[in-house]
C-alpha positions as CSV (number, residue, x, y, z in Angstrom):
1,M,1.3,-16.6,11.4
2,K,-1.9,-16.1,9.5
3,Y,-1.8,-15.0,5.9
4,L,-1.0,-11.3,5.2
5,K,-0.8,-9.7,1.8
6,H,2.6,-8.0,1.3
7,G,3.6,-5.6,-1.5
8,M,5.9,-2.7,-2.2
9,S,5.9,0.9,-3.3
10,T,7.4,1.8,-6.7
11,A,9.0,4.8,-4.8
12,L,11.9,2.4,-3.8
13,F,12.9,2.4,-7.5
14,I,12.4,6.1,-7.9
15,K,15.3,6.4,-10.5
16,D,13.7,3.9,-12.8
17,D,10.8,4.4,-15.2
18,L,7.5,3.3,-13.7
19,E,7.3,0.2,-16.0
20,I,10.8,-0.9,-14.9
21,A,10.0,-0.2,-11.2
22,I,6.9,-2.4,-11.3
23,Q,8.8,-5.2,-13.0
24,N,11.7,-4.9,-10.4
25,I,9.1,-5.4,-7.7
26,I,7.0,-8.3,-9.0
27,K,9.2,-10.3,-11.3
28,N,12.1,-10.8,-8.7
29,S,10.0,-11.6,-5.6
30,N,9.3,-15.3,-6.3
31,S,5.6,-14.6,-5.7
32,I,6.3,-13.3,-2.1
33,L,5.0,-9.8,-3.1
34,E,1.3,-9.7,-4.2
35,C,0.6,-6.0,-4.6
36,V,2.2,-2.8,-5.8
37,E,1.6,0.7,-4.8
38,I,2.2,3.1,-7.7
39,W,3.8,6.4,-6.8
40,C,1.6,8.9,-8.7
41,D,4.1,11.8,-8.6
42,I,7.3,12.8,-10.4
43,P,9.0,10.9,-11.9
44,H,6.8,7.8,-12.0
45,L,3.4,9.2,-12.9
46,Q,3.1,12.9,-13.7
47,I,-0.5,13.0,-14.8
48,K,-1.1,15.2,-17.8
49,S,-3.8,13.2,-19.6
50,M,-5.9,10.1,-19.3
51,T,-4.2,8.8,-22.4
52,Y,-1.1,8.1,-20.3
53,A,-3.3,6.3,-17.8
54,K,-4.5,4.0,-20.6
55,K,-0.9,3.4,-21.6
56,I,-0.1,2.3,-18.0
57,N,-3.2,0.1,-18.0
58,D,-2.1,-1.6,-21.3
59,F,1.4,-2.2,-19.8
60,L,-0.1,-3.9,-16.7
61,K,-2.1,-6.2,-19.0
62,V,1.0,-7.1,-20.9
63,L,2.6,-8.2,-17.6
64,K,-0.1,-10.8,-17.3
65,V,0.2,-11.2,-13.6
66,S,-3.5,-11.4,-12.8
67,R,-3.1,-12.0,-9.0
68,I,-1.2,-8.7,-8.5
69,E,-3.2,-6.0,-6.8
70,Y,-2.5,-2.3,-7.3
71,S,-3.1,0.8,-5.2
72,L,-2.2,4.4,-6.0
73,H,-0.4,6.9,-3.8
74,A,-1.7,10.4,-4.7
75,P,0.9,13.1,-5.4
76,I,2.3,15.2,-2.6
77,W,4.9,17.6,-4.0
78,D,3.7,21.2,-4.3
79,L,0.2,20.3,-3.0
80,N,-1.7,21.4,0.1
81,L,-5.3,20.4,0.7
82,A,-5.5,23.0,3.5
83,S,-4.0,25.9,1.6
84,F,-5.5,29.4,2.3
85,N,-4.6,30.1,-1.3
86,M,-7.8,28.8,-3.1
87,K,-6.0,28.3,-6.4
88,I,-3.4,26.0,-4.7
89,R,-6.1,24.2,-2.8
90,K,-8.2,23.7,-5.9
91,E,-5.2,22.5,-7.9
92,S,-4.3,20.1,-5.1
93,V,-7.9,18.6,-5.2
94,N,-7.8,18.4,-9.0
95,S,-4.5,16.5,-9.0
96,I,-5.8,13.9,-6.6
97,V,-9.1,13.6,-8.6
98,K,-7.0,12.7,-11.6
99,V,-5.4,9.9,-9.6
100,I,-8.9,8.7,-8.6
101,E,-9.9,8.6,-12.3
102,I,-6.7,6.6,-13.1
103,A,-7.5,4.2,-10.3
104,G,-10.8,3.5,-12.0
105,I,-9.0,2.9,-15.3
106,I,-6.4,0.4,-14.0
107,G,-8.7,-1.4,-11.5
108,A,-7.1,-0.1,-8.3
109,R,-9.5,0.2,-5.4
110,I,-7.4,2.3,-3.0
111,V,-6.0,5.8,-3.4
112,V,-3.7,6.9,-0.6
113,V,-3.9,10.6,0.3
114,H,-1.7,12.8,2.5
115,P,-3.6,15.4,4.7
116,G,-3.3,19.1,4.3
117,Y,-0.9,21.0,6.5
118,F,-0.4,24.3,8.3
119,P,3.1,25.7,9.0
120,Y,2.4,27.3,12.4
121,P,0.8,24.8,14.9
122,F,0.9,27.5,17.6
123,L,-1.5,29.8,15.8
124,N,-4.6,28.0,17.0
125,T,-7.3,30.1,15.3
126,A,-5.6,30.1,11.9
127,R,-4.8,26.4,12.2
128,E,-8.4,25.5,12.9
129,K,-9.5,27.6,9.9
130,G,-7.0,25.6,7.8
131,R,-8.5,22.4,9.2
132,Q,-11.9,23.4,7.9
133,I,-10.4,24.1,4.5
134,F,-8.8,20.6,4.5
135,Y,-12.2,19.1,5.5
136,H,-13.8,20.9,2.6
137,S,-11.2,19.4,0.3
138,L,-12.0,15.9,1.7
139,D,-15.7,16.4,1.1
140,E,-15.0,17.2,-2.6
141,M,-12.7,14.2,-3.1
142,L,-14.8,11.7,-1.3
143,S,-17.8,12.6,-3.4
144,I,-15.9,12.0,-6.6
145,A,-14.2,8.8,-5.3
146,D,-17.7,7.4,-4.4
147,K,-18.8,7.9,-8.1
148,F,-15.8,5.8,-9.3
149,G,-16.1,3.2,-6.6
150,I,-12.7,4.1,-5.2
151,T,-11.8,4.1,-1.5
152,L,-9.9,7.2,-0.3
153,A,-7.4,6.2,2.4
154,L,-6.0,9.1,4.4
155,E,-2.5,8.6,5.7
156,N,-1.3,9.6,9.2
157,M,1.8,11.8,9.3
158,P,4.8,12.0,11.7
159,K,4.6,15.7,12.7
160,E,1.8,18.1,13.8
161,L,2.6,20.2,10.8
162,W,-0.1,18.0,9.2
163,Y,-3.7,17.7,10.2
164,C,-3.6,13.9,10.7
165,C,-0.9,13.0,13.2
166,K,-2.3,12.4,16.6
167,I,-4.8,9.6,17.5
168,R,-7.4,12.2,18.4
169,D,-7.4,13.4,14.8
170,F,-8.6,10.0,13.7
171,Y,-11.6,10.0,16.0
172,E,-12.7,13.3,14.7
173,L,-12.2,12.3,11.1
174,A,-14.0,8.9,11.5
175,E,-17.0,10.7,13.1
176,R,-17.2,13.4,10.5
177,F,-16.5,11.4,7.3
178,E,-18.5,8.2,7.1
179,K,-16.8,6.9,3.9
180,L,-13.3,8.0,4.6
181,R,-10.8,5.2,5.4
182,F,-7.3,5.3,6.7
183,T,-3.8,4.3,5.7
184,L,-1.8,3.5,8.8
185,D,1.9,4.4,8.2
186,V,3.7,2.5,11.0
187,G,6.9,4.5,10.6
188,H,5.0,7.8,10.8
189,A,3.0,6.5,13.9
190,F,6.3,5.5,15.6
191,I,7.2,9.2,15.5
192,G,3.8,10.9,15.7
193,F,2.2,8.8,18.4
194,E,5.0,9.8,20.9
195,H,2.7,11.8,23.2
196,D,-0.2,9.4,22.8
197,S,2.0,6.6,24.1
198,K,3.2,8.4,27.3
199,D,5.2,5.8,29.3
200,R,4.1,2.8,27.1
201,P,6.1,1.3,24.3
202,K,4.9,3.1,21.1
203,E,4.4,-0.2,19.4
204,E,1.7,-1.2,21.9
205,T,0.0,2.1,21.2
206,I,0.1,1.4,17.5
207,A,-1.3,-2.1,18.1
208,D,-4.2,-0.7,20.2
209,F,-4.9,1.9,17.5
210,I,-5.1,-0.9,14.9
211,R,-7.7,-2.8,17.0
212,E,-9.6,0.4,17.8
213,F,-10.0,1.4,14.1
214,K,-10.7,-2.1,12.8
215,G,-12.7,-1.7,9.6
216,K,-11.5,1.9,9.1
217,I,-7.8,0.9,8.4
218,V,-7.8,-0.4,4.9
219,H,-4.1,0.1,3.9
220,I,-0.8,-0.2,5.7
221,H,2.6,1.3,5.1
222,I,5.6,-0.4,6.7
223,S,9.1,0.9,7.3
224,D,11.5,1.2,10.2
225,N,13.1,4.3,11.8
226,D,14.7,5.5,15.0
227,G,11.6,7.4,16.4
228,K,13.0,10.7,15.4
229,Q,13.4,10.7,11.6
230,D,11.2,9.1,8.9
231,L,14.0,7.0,7.6
232,H,12.0,4.5,5.5
233,F,14.5,1.7,6.5
234,P,13.8,-2.1,6.2
235,P,13.4,-3.6,9.7
236,G,16.5,-3.4,11.9
237,H,18.6,-1.7,9.2
238,K,21.6,0.3,10.4
239,E,23.3,3.1,8.5
240,G,26.0,5.0,10.4
241,K,24.5,6.2,13.7
242,K,20.9,5.7,12.4
243,M,19.1,2.5,13.1
244,G,15.6,1.2,12.8
245,K,14.2,0.5,16.3
246,I,10.6,-0.6,15.8
247,N,9.5,-3.9,17.4
248,F,7.0,-5.1,14.7
249,S,5.7,-8.1,16.6
250,P,2.9,-6.4,18.5
251,I,1.8,-4.6,15.2
252,F,1.6,-7.7,13.1
253,N,-0.2,-9.5,16.0
254,A,-2.8,-6.8,16.0
255,L,-3.3,-7.0,12.3
256,Q,-3.9,-10.7,12.7
257,D,-6.3,-10.1,15.6
258,I,-8.5,-7.9,13.4
259,N,-8.2,-10.3,10.5
260,Y,-6.7,-7.6,8.3
261,K,-7.2,-8.4,4.6
262,G,-5.8,-5.2,3.0
263,Q,-2.5,-4.5,1.4
264,I,0.7,-4.2,3.5
265,I,3.0,-2.0,1.5
266,W,6.7,-1.8,2.3
267,E,7.4,1.8,1.7
268,L,11.2,1.9,1.6
269,W,13.6,4.6,0.4
270,N,17.1,4.1,-0.9
271,P,17.6,5.8,-4.3
272,N,21.3,4.9,-4.5
273,N,20.9,1.2,-3.6
274,P,17.3,0.1,-3.8
275,R,18.1,-3.5,-4.4
276,L,19.8,-3.8,-0.9
277,F,16.5,-2.7,0.8
278,Y,14.5,-4.9,-1.6
279,R,16.5,-8.0,-0.6
280,K,16.2,-7.1,3.1
281,C,12.5,-6.6,2.8
282,L,12.0,-10.0,1.1
283,A,14.0,-11.7,3.8
284,K,11.8,-10.1,6.5
285,I,8.6,-11.2,4.8
286,R,9.9,-14.8,4.5
287,R,10.5,-14.8,8.2
288,L,7.0,-13.6,8.8
289,S,5.4,-16.2,6.6
């Protein structure tokens, strides 16, 4: 298999301080992990001032791991880029702009952003108005990201509650926003691409999507699930009646077909036993290498 650049989100170690979470990821991986995605939300990075960003930058320098790349995941709690309440929308934009500024300080090139959402998909007129509000937010953030030399990577979501779920959403976004790039969350796609797949295996639909949007996909999130819940399991993990069911082979083959050079972030979630998922993740990456 061709070289692929693997990393992990600090969200796996959500109970640890950010500095400890980063050390847990990079110092115990025996050089298997080459990048870290920093969770820029409580408790890891609640942004109150750029002074804290400089503190984080100093910490990263102390680690002296020059080959490690960083990306930032913008905050999601309490935010909605498509809110009809203009104060909430503005605060949502401002919170993500702060992350863009931090990315510039620590030398990260990618900021991952969740789309806006609307709670009632069946209210078509209101939903489309919300979409235009979301697009206005994107325009504002893309303008600022461009000034800092940062790439904004919009993430697909698992349910139609959000404005970036179906494959058709990506075509519209790619046509409208020249500088917008995408984060493909494979676990989300395994749920959200259900209707796009029809009678085909969803993994093949995801693989075709990767080839179709070559050059637009600049960041990858990997986790496993059962096609119903966003479980954030490592591949094949079973917990009670829940089990990861994604066949990752067509997906990794597609990434190799397009000569993908971006980060592949294993976005796992197990607050009570993060090291179990960490070990399973490393074992999977070794098998892929």
